DOTIKE-627254 format. One record per residue (C-alpha): x, y, z. Coordinates in steps of 0.02 Angstrom, whole numbers, plus 50000, padded with zeros to 5 digits. Example, Ala and Ser with C-alpha at 12.3 -4.5 7.8 and 13.67 -1.06 7.14 Angstrom:
BEGIN
506154977550390
506844994750357
END
This chain:
BEGIN
494034764551336
492704767851204
493764779651099
495424770251105
495584756850973
497234749551032
498764755551123
500474748551164
501214764351239
500004767551381
499034782051306
497804788251440
495934787051421
495004803051376
494624814551521
492824815451583
492824833951537
492984829451353
491454818051362
490504831851452
490914844151312
490294831851181
488674829251279
488464848051295
488704850451107
487404836951072
486204845351194
486424862151108
486124854250937
484564845451001
483934861651076
484264870550912
483244857750817
481794860050938
481904879050927
481924878050737
480194870750744
479474885750836
478864901550750
478604919350815
477834935450754
479104949450733
478524966250667
476924958650599
477844945050504
477924926650548
479664918950554
480544904150636
481164907350812
482854900250761
483384905050586
485024900150509
485834899350339
486204883150251
487334871850352
489024870150270
490184855750298
491934849850261
492804833150269
494654834150312
495974820750298
497724824250367
499274813450355
500884818650444
502604811150465
503834818850587
505624813150621
506724819850761
508524816650808
509404824450957
511084821851042
512924821951002
513604815050840
514024798550925
512474796851033
510834802350953
509074798751013
507884795950868
506014795650849
504794794250704
502964798650721
501594795750593
499874803150618
498284800950518
496754811450557
494974810650491
493834824950537
492134831850486
491604849750522
489914858250512
489654877050514
488234889250500
487694906650550
486014913750597
484994922150731
483674919150865
482054929250859
482894943850768
484664947850709
484724962250834
484204950650976
485444936250957
486544932850807
487834919050800
489114909450698
489534891750747
490694878050687
491004861050764
492114846650712
492364828750769
493564815650711
494814801950748
496714802550755
497854787350741
499694787850786
501184776550755
502764780350852
504474772350843
505834779150957
507294773451063
506204774651219
504524767951161
503584761451011
501814756850970
500174764050909
498704773050985
497144782450936
496074796151010
494534806350968
494674824050905
493494838450935
493604856850890
492364870950890
492214889650861
490664898550924
490324917150924
488684925150979
488124943150998
486634947851106
485674964151085
486954971650967
485864986850929
485604991551112
486715001651227
487104985651324
487694972651194
488524956551250
489644944851152
490134926951189
491514916651111
492214899251136
493454889751029
494574874651031
495854871350896
497564864750857
498924877150815
500774877150774
501954888650870
503434892550758
505204890850826
506794895650735
507744880250673
506824868950797
505214865250705
503474870750749
502774865550917
501094857050897
499874862851030
498024862951073
497224879451124
495544882851206
494824900451223
493264906451310
492654924051339
491224935751370
491154954551339
489784965651407
489704983951355
488704998451421
488635012551294
487745027551370
488175043951288
489275050451431
490065035451519
490345020551401
491145005651486
491624987751447
491774972051554
492784957751479
493234940551546
494314928151448
495134911451480
496474903151374
497314886251392
498754881051279
499624864351296
500724852551201
499734841451084
499444824051154
500164816750994
501864825151014
503264813351059
504764822851128
504774827251313
505964841851283
504524850651192
503384850251345
502464866851359
500864872651444
500154889951475
498524895351557
497894913351553
496394920251646
495994938651623
494684951151679
494674968751610
493594983951647
493754999851544
492855016451555
492955032351450
492145049351473
492195065851379
491975080251501
491945091651350
492595092151172
494315096651243
494355085951400
494425066951398
494665053351528
494935034551524
495125021251659
495695003251641
495784989051766
496614972951710
496824957251815
497834943251735
498284926251805
499634916951708
500314899451735
501754894751620
502574877551627
503984869751527
505364857151559
506244862551720
505254878651740
503594883551819
503084901851828
501464908151903
500974926451918
499414936051969
499454954051908
498264968451941
498494984251837
497575000651861
497805014751736
496945031551728
497265044851595
496575062351576
496985075751448
496445093751436
496695105151285
496585123751321
497095140851257
496325153351138
496875142850989
496785126251081
498665125551072
499075119951250
498875102751328
498915095251503
499045076251522
498815067051687
499315048851713
499045036651856
499665018751849
499755005251983
500374987351962
500254973852096
501024957052050
501154941552159
501674923552132
503374918452067
503894936852063
503154949452185
503174968352163
502084983752174
502374999452073
501385015652083
501685030251964
500805047051951
501325059651819
500815076851754
501385083551585
501085101351527
501455108251354
501275126751317
501355132551135
501925150751146
502085153450958
502185143650797
504045140850826
504235140051016
503485128951151
503915124151329
503555107951421
503495103151604
503375086551692
503135080851873
503215062351918
503045052252078
503535033752084
503355021552230
504125004252202
504064989552321
504914973052281
505284959252407
505204970852561
506284983852472
505445000652444
505995015952342
505065032452319
505575045052187
504985062752149
505605069951983
505295086951903
505805092251728
505615107551618
506165111351441
505855120151277
505805116951089
506205130150958
506025128450769
507065139350654
506175138850486
506045120450435
507885116450449
508405117450632
507505111650789
508295115550958
507755106251114
508325107851294
507775102351467
508365101851647
507805089951784
507995086751969
507475071252066
507565064052241
507385045652282
506975040052459
507805023052483
506825020252643
508035016452786
509485015352664
509705033952629
509325045852486
509825047752305
509845065252229
510025068152042
510035083551932
510535087051755
510085093851586
510125091151398
510375102151245
510025095551071
510015101450890
509135092750745
509535098750569
508735094150402
509115103150240
508815099250057
510285102649941
510785100049760
511305081949793
509835076649902
509495079450088
510695082250232
510215076250407
511155080050566
510885080150753
511915083550908
511465080551090
512445084651247
511875079951422
512515080851601
511895070551748
512495072451928
512055059552060
512405059552246
511895045652363
512025046952551
511465036452699
511605018152742
512005003652628
510584992852567
509614987652413
508764997352274
507394991952153
507254993351964
505614988751878
505274988151689
506994993851630
506754994351441
508004987751313
507934983551127
508754966851087
509854967150932
510454949850882
511814944550928
512314959051044
512184956851232
511034968251333
511964978051468
510914982951618
510985001051675
511424998851859
512994991851941
513114979952090
511584970252033
510924955252129
510854943351980
509714931052073
508314944052066
508344947051877
506684944451787
506534946851598
504864949151508
504224955351342
503534972951319
501824968151393
502594961051552
501504945451535
502694933851440
504134929051554
505754922451479
506734908051555
508544909251609
509574895851524
508344893651381
508094911651324
509574920551405
511114918551514
511884930951635
513694937051632
514494949151755
516034959051701
516844973551796
515294975551904
514164977051750
512874963651709
512524957751531
511094947151467
511624935651325
509964932851237
509584919551107
508184918250981
508344899150985
507414895051145
506554878051151
505004882551253
503864897051203
503804911751221
505404915751125
506354932151100
506464939450925
507744951050847
507294969550870
506064966051010
505844976551167
506184967651331
505854973451509
507004969051654
506674969551842
508054967451971
508764973052139
510454981552158
511584984652307
511845002452367
513465009452439
513365020752594
514015035652494
514255037452307
514465052352191
514365051452003
514485064451865
514105058551688
514295068451526
513655061751360
513865067951181
512965060851029
513265066950851
512525059950689
512625066150511
511925058250352
511885063750171
510545055050070
510845057149883
509475057549752
510085041449673
509715031549833
511475031649907
511755037450086
513355040150183
513345042950371
514445045450522
514035044550708
515025048550864
514515044051042
515515048351196
515255046251383
516385052951521
516085048051701
516795053151868
516335040852006
516825039852189
516245027452322
516645024552505
516705005552487
517635000852329
518575009152191
517425008852041
517985008851860
517085023051770
515975018051625
516785028651490
516765025651303
517025033351132
516105025450985
516435030650805
515315023250670
515425025950482
514395017850347
513485018850184
511865011550119
510985011049952
509125009249915
508365007249743
506644999449720
506794982249800
508674982949831
509494987849996
511374986950029
512304992550186
514104992650246
514544998750421
516094999850530
516085004350715
517495005850841
517205007651029
518545012951152
517895008551324
518475006951504
517274992151519
517334981551360
518114989151203
517464982151039
517524983150850
516024979650739
515954976850551
514314973350462
513724969850285
511864968850245
510964965250083
509124963050038
508274961549871
506464958249824
505764957949649
504324951849544
504764937649427
503064937949344
501324944949381
500994930249498
502744926849566
503794936649692
505474932349768
506634939849898
508394936949961
509264943250118
511014941250188
511964948150338
513754946050396
514244953550564
515994953150640
516154957850825
517814958550918
517794962051105
519354966351204
519884962951382
519244959351512
517984949751406
519064944251262
517824937051139
517504936250952
515844933450864
515574930450679
513744929550630
513134925350456
511274924950417
510424922450251
508704918450187
507564917750037
505694917950004
504674913349852
502824914349817
502064909549651
500284907749591
500634894049465
498854893749401
497204901049453
496944886149567
498714882049622
499974891749728
501734888049791
502644896249937
504364892750009
505524900450138
507314895850186
508354902750330
510174899350375
511174904850527
513024901950562
513694909650722
515454906850787
515664913250966
517324910451053
516434909751222
514834900051184
515454889851037
514744887450864
512914887550816
512314882450644
510514881150592
509514878550434
507634879050411
506604875950254
504724877750239
503804874350077
501974872250039
500954868449883
499094872249885
497794867549756
495994873349761
494704867249636
492854870049658
492414861949826
494074853449855
495694859649932
497334850049935
498854855950034
500524847450051
502094853950132
503824850050195
504794857350341
506634853650373
507554859350530
509404857050566
510214864550722
511964861250785
512244870750948
513704868051068
514004850251005
512154846151027
511334841650861
509454843150836
508794837650667
506994835950615
505834834550467
503964836850452
502974831150300
501104833950290
499654831550171
497914839050195
496364835750092
494764845550119
493104842550033
491774855750060
489924852050049
END
């Protein structure tokens, strides 16, 4: 083992691929030296074939100490890891023959890492070689067919709330080829990405790997100044592995868009959409959607809009086809009142399982008026939806049902009678798939399904507060079901000139449901919300009370929010934030939640060469169903730059007590860089 000094914990020898990469880098460097000795005549002037700027270098020394403890108060597993790295990097930029022929930037680093580990399971020391690189090249950048290449390998830290950053290694490779004729510009792009847990990490619970392979083709065309078209094809292969979970998906996406602006004053617009998704692997589905949207501007204050959509969904041998038509108008009365309305009708073919017919409409008013005290805002919306399902019993399909996650509220899925074993949760792109048990749990109450989502998942990717999530699932269909739903939404807010606002909101839903199989509890509710907030420069304060009367799960919510940011001096800024949220849920899901979150940030440029940054976060959540969760995280860093030297030192503390499981960790690091 030429690169392993000594080992008492069985660290594997380097893979042959690593040696091959080193040999390839040496071959490229040797070739570069040979090319540098050649000269060519360009535009009547003699120049080196390979021309580059002065080679810059840096020497980096890194020392890290990480401690981890996990378990119950009486039985904790402990580990301490110390790492010392020595690395040298060289970088340059230049071109071959001419900057418009081939230009490049390149950086490469090699080094040695030594590790000492002491844990309940193993102890000893090991060492391994380090290599990183970052290469970018652009070929024929001035032509209509430029090509770019990139390749990189680096270590990165994936942040996790109250759990400490996950140390990973990431490799990226890609090539982009563009054709830029005047009428039909197009781009071909191929990328690969591999992310894995750093070999020097010690805790098996942190195991994480992800591989992405992607090919994309895009095309645009302007038929005229008022008519535009674009087409995209995207094929993505994702393999995501963590402790107890392996997810692999192959996804093909086709998207075509066209818009046409017409009319004597170019006031009208027609948009056409086509989208097809075919996914296989751990989760299989196909979804085709074609849509036409027409907007006609009849005057400065009145417009009408029309929409026709066809959807064909196929998931695990279950197929649904829907045709939906909609028409509406928008009217503006001066600048104060906007009136909107629409009606729709749709039919869904549930294959051999029957049909679903829906129709309905909406009427809305939006009001905004300045007054002596400030500005008054108000809106009211009323809608009616009628649904009738007939035919045989079976299974329906829902793909990409969108929700916004608000911590700590559960997400309630739209349908009833859901097959919970078919639920798949992703982020807004559909590429990052979340793991049941780590990122969310499923609860079924009164025939409705809730997702209890946490931001404290161990394995990436993790959900964040305020993020959009997409949910796919199957649901069971009754032979005959009729449903009439009426909704009312009313909001009013007075914003005063001094920064104070008071507001009130009322939401109501009435439902009449009948089914031939079971007696269904209607999903009816009344929600009254009142609150006030105050904004002045860097200060924000909010107090809100909400009461929900519901046939499903009644609840009461009380919330206090405060944020303040200010400048202590020309080079120093600070901010504070605090939130306290009380949630009381009634039967049949009797449950209380008290959530307290606080945090602070500080940044200070102490001198021209020295800067200090720090961030602290605290979370205390008491849930009568899931127990108590308490977490604290502190990150601080001091950086000093002087001439050709940079020194960085930092400390990270993480404390998490969740359901009697305690996870504590600390991370201390020191980095010294010398540039030459």
